N, C-alpha and C positions, 0 to 999 in steps of 0.2 A: 435538586438531587433526584436521581431516578430510584425507582423501587428496586430493592435487591431481588435478584433472581435466585430461586431455590434450585440448585443443580439436580437434586434428587427428583424433583417434580418435572424438570426438563427431560430427564432420562425416561421417566415413566410416561410422559406425554409422547415422546418419540416412539417408544415401544407400542403404545396404544394406537398410534397413527399408522404404523407399518404392519402390525401383527395380523390384521384382518386379511392381508394378501399373502400370508404364509401358505405355500402349497402343501406343507406337511405340518399342520398345527400341533399334532400330537407327538412330534419328534422330541427326543431327549435334548435338553439344552447343551450347547457346545461351550458356553462360558457363563460365569456368574460375575456380575459387577456389583460392587458395593460402593455407595456414595454416602459420605457423612460430612455434614457441614453444620455451622451454627443454626442454619435455617431448617434443616431437616436431614433425614437419612433414609436410605432404602437399599435393599438387596434385590437385584434383578437378574433372574435367569434369562439368558439370551439364546434364542434359536439361531441357527445358521442364517436364516432369512433376515433376521434383525441385524446380525453382525454385517452381512453383505450390504444391507440398506445403510448402515452407519458408514461403511467404507465408501459407498457411492456418494453419500451426502458430504463427507469430508473431502473427497476428490473434486467435487464440483463447487466447493465453498470458495468464495473470493471475498477477502476482507475489504470493507469499504474504505479503509485507510490505505490500501495498497495502490499506490500511484506509479508503480514501476521502480526501476533502478536508475540511479544517477549514472550518466555516461562518463562523467568526470572521475568520480571516486568510487563508484560501485555501491554507494550507500542506498538504503531503502527508506530514507526519511524525507520524502518529497511532500511539501505541504500542499494545501488546496490550490495554490498558485503555481505549482510545480517548481518551487524553489527548494533546492537541496539544503536541508538543515545542517548537513555535515560539512560541505565544502563551499556552499554559497552559490553554486551554479543555478541559473534559471533555465528551465526546460520548456518544451512546447514551442508554439509559434511565436509567442511573445519573447521567449528566451532567445530564439533564433534571430528575430528582428533586432533585439538589443545587442546580441553578439556581433551581428553583421555591421550594425551602426558603429559600435565601438571599434571594430577592425578598420572601418573606413576612416574614422576620426584619427586613429593611431597612424594609419598609413599617410593621411594628409599632413599630419603634424611632422612626420618623419621626412616627407618630401618637400616641405615648405622651406624656402630659402630664408636664412636668418642673417641678420646684420649684427653689429656689435651690441645693440641694445635689445635684441630679440627678433621676432619675425618682422620682415619688411612689409609695410603696408603697400599694396600694389597701387593705391591711389596717390602715394607721396611722390614728389619730385626728387630726383637725385642731385639736387643743386647744392 
């Protein structure tokens, strides 16, 4: 089990990281954010610079679990093997190879001549 993260400490750490670059450090705060959890709490006055930094950070964030959208159902639950947990489709190169092989097998089965007992073995005599 991982160590719990204190959201108030995370906000304070972010503010501390970007505040030294504020071009107008004495400016009046444009927002006040309060965070209260079982692990801690804090009230943080935010400058325009910090708010803009948060916006840029959120805009550039990419969740490591985001593996794209399923082309079959539009779901966003692709596992690490690009297998859609919603509809079962397999994506990526492996998925394409499997889909093409399945299509070839289905086409061959459809085109295969059949006799009364099933497919005719090309090595059998018709006697």
